[in-house]
C-alpha positions in Angstrom: -24.0 75.3 -9.6 -20.8 76.4 -7.8 -21.6 73.9 -5.1 -21.9 71.1 -7.6 -18.5 71.9 -9.1 -17.0 72.2 -5.7 -18.4 68.8 -4.7 -17.1 67.2 -7.9 -13.6 68.5 -7.4 -13.6 67.5 -3.8 -14.6 63.9 -4.8 -11.7 63.8 -7.2 -9.2 64.8 -4.5 -10.7 62.2 -2.2 -10.3 59.5 -4.8 -6.6 60.3 -5.1 -5.9 60.5 -1.4 -4.9 56.9 -0.6 -2.3 56.9 -3.4 -0.9 60.2 -2.1 -1.0 59.4 1.6 1.9 56.9 1.5 -0.1 54.1 3.1 1.4 51.2 1.3 4.4 48.9 1.5 5.9 45.9 -0.2 8.0 43.0 1.0 11.2 41.8 -0.7 12.9 38.5 0.1 16.6 37.9 0.7 18.2 35.3 -1.6 16.9 31.8 -1.1 18.5 28.4 -1.9 18.2 27.3 -5.5 15.9 24.5 -4.4 13.5 24.2 -1.5 12.6 20.7 -0.1 9.8 19.5 2.1 10.5 18.8 5.8 13.5 21.2 6.0 13.7 24.4 8.0 14.8 27.5 6.2 15.6 30.9 7.7 14.1 33.5 5.4 15.1 37.1 5.5 12.8 39.8 4.2 12.5 43.6 4.0 9.2 45.5 4.6 9.6 48.8 2.7 7.2 51.7 2.8 6.6 52.9 -0.8 8.7 49.9 -1.9 11.9 51.9 -1.2 12.6 52.8 2.5 12.1 51.8 6.1 8.9 53.0 7.9 9.7 55.8 10.4 7.7 54.5 13.3 6.4 51.4 15.1 5.5 49.0 12.3 4.1 46.3 14.5 4.1 42.6 13.9 5.5 41.2 10.7 5.3 37.6 9.4 5.3 35.4 6.4 2.1 33.5 5.8 1.6 30.3 3.7 -1.8 29.5 2.3 -2.3 26.1 0.7 -4.7 25.1 -2.1 -7.4 24.2 0.6 -7.1 27.7 2.2 -5.3 26.5 5.3 -2.9 29.1 6.7 0.3 28.8 8.5 2.0 32.0 9.9 5.6 32.4 10.8 6.2 35.5 12.8 9.4 37.5 12.0 11.9 39.0 14.4 13.6 42.3 13.6 17.3 42.2 12.6 19.8 45.0 13.1 19.1 46.7 9.8 16.0 48.9 9.6 13.1 47.2 7.8 14.9 43.9 7.9 13.3 40.8 9.5 13.8 37.0 9.6 11.8 33.9 10.3 12.2 30.2 10.1 9.8 28.3 7.7 9.2 24.6 7.2 7.3 23.3 4.2 5.6 20.1 5.7 5.0 18.3 2.4 5.1 18.5 -1.4 2.6 21.0 -2.8 2.0 24.6 -3.7 1.4 27.6 -1.4 0.6 31.2 -1.9 3.1 33.3 0.1 2.0 36.5 1.8 3.7 39.1 4.1 2.1 40.5 7.2 3.3 44.1 7.2 2.3 45.5 10.6 0.2 48.6 10.1 0.2 48.2 6.4 -2.0 45.8 4.4 -0.9 42.2 3.9 1.1 41.8 0.7 1.1 38.8 -1.7 4.8 38.0 -2.5 4.1 35.1 -4.9 3.8 31.4 -4.8 5.9 28.5 -3.5 6.2 25.1 -5.1 7.8 22.3 -3.1 10.1 20.8 -4.1 11.1 23.8 -6.1 11.3 27.5 -5.3 9.5 30.8 -5.0 7.9 32.6 -7.9 7.7 36.3 -7.1 4.9 38.5 -8.3 5.6 41.8 -9.9 5.8 44.7 -7.4 4.3 48.2 -7.6 6.6 50.9 -8.9 8.7 52.1 -5.9 8.5 55.8 -5.1 11.9 57.6 -5.5 13.4 59.3 -2.5 16.7 61.1 -1.9 19.7 59.1 -0.7 19.0 60.2 2.9 16.4 57.5 3.2 19.0 54.8 2.7 21.7 56.3 4.8 20.9 54.1 7.8 21.8 51.0 5.9 25.4 49.7 5.7 26.8 46.8 3.7 23.6 44.8 4.4 20.8 46.5 2.6 17.6 45.7 0.6 17.7 45.5 -3.2 18.2 48.9 -4.8 14.5 49.4 -5.7 14.3 53.2 -5.4 14.7 53.4 -9.2 13.3 50.0 -10.2 10.2 48.9 -12.0 8.9 45.4 -12.4 6.8 44.9 -15.5 6.0 41.2 -15.4 6.3 38.1 -13.3 9.7 38.1 -11.7 10.1 34.3 -11.9 11.7 32.0 -9.3 13.4 33.9 -6.4 16.5 31.7 -6.4 18.7 34.8 -6.2 16.3 37.0 -4.1 14.1 39.8 -5.3 16.8 42.1 -6.6 16.1 41.7 -10.3 14.6 44.9 -11.6 14.6 47.3 -14.5 15.7 50.9 -14.2 12.9 53.4 -14.6 11.6 56.6 -13.1 9.8 56.5 -9.7 6.2 57.4 -8.9 3.0 56.1 -7.4 2.1 52.4 -7.3 1.2 50.8 -10.6 -2.5 51.1 -11.4 -3.0 54.6 -9.8 -6.6 55.8 -10.3 -5.7 59.5 -10.1 -5.7 60.6 -13.8 -8.8 58.5 -14.8 -10.7 59.7 -11.7 -9.9 63.4 -12.5 -11.0 63.1 -16.1 -14.2 61.3 -15.2 -15.3 63.6 -12.4 -14.5 66.8 -14.4 -16.5 65.4 -17.4 -19.5 64.8 -15.1 -19.2 68.3 -13.7 -19.2 69.8 -17.2 -22.3 67.8 -18.1 -24.1 68.9 -15.0 -23.3 72.5 -15.7 -24.6 72.3 -19.3 -27.8 70.7 -18.1 -28.3 73.4 -15.5 -27.8 76.2 -18.1 -30.3 74.5 -20.4 -33.0 74.3 -17.7 -32.5 78.0 -16.9 -33.0 78.8 -20.6 -36.2 76.8 -20.8 -37.7 78.5 -17.7 -36.9 81.9 -19.1 -38.4 81.3 -22.5 -41.9 82.7 -23.2 
């Protein structure tokens, strides 16, 4: 029975490992023009932030912005690193009128869906996971040019058009990304362990009864 309980607890910690391991990032856009038009080239700056709040301390790998149209066709614009840590830029051209989904290629991290683009028009930015809070030392390598202050921000709905960048946020406490499965997983697995223990005791009672 002890082995069953140990297995259940081990499975609980395994379920929570990805959220605890720090293997996620978000991408924030620099301010864009009020209106985007087809056939024009735009230089777009963006920040790839581990935990949504700080630069990755290592070789991130290739970053890019990717457009996916309604037919599923993809166009990728590879970014170049700028002087500021976690800051990149690329040039984008929207070839025609239409709507695209906008993704960020984040090197070693999973791709991230930034939002959608309507041309002519602008970018509608999706809500981001709650950034994890860190001490000020994580931002000390930035000067006057820095990403939005997301270390204490929480987005609770669609952020709307990104005509002034992705800096709009509400103040809140930091933590794990939204939708963390840790508390539900813990409750579910521990309930299963208790039920298994009760069944084991009942079977022992039946075998000992005359």
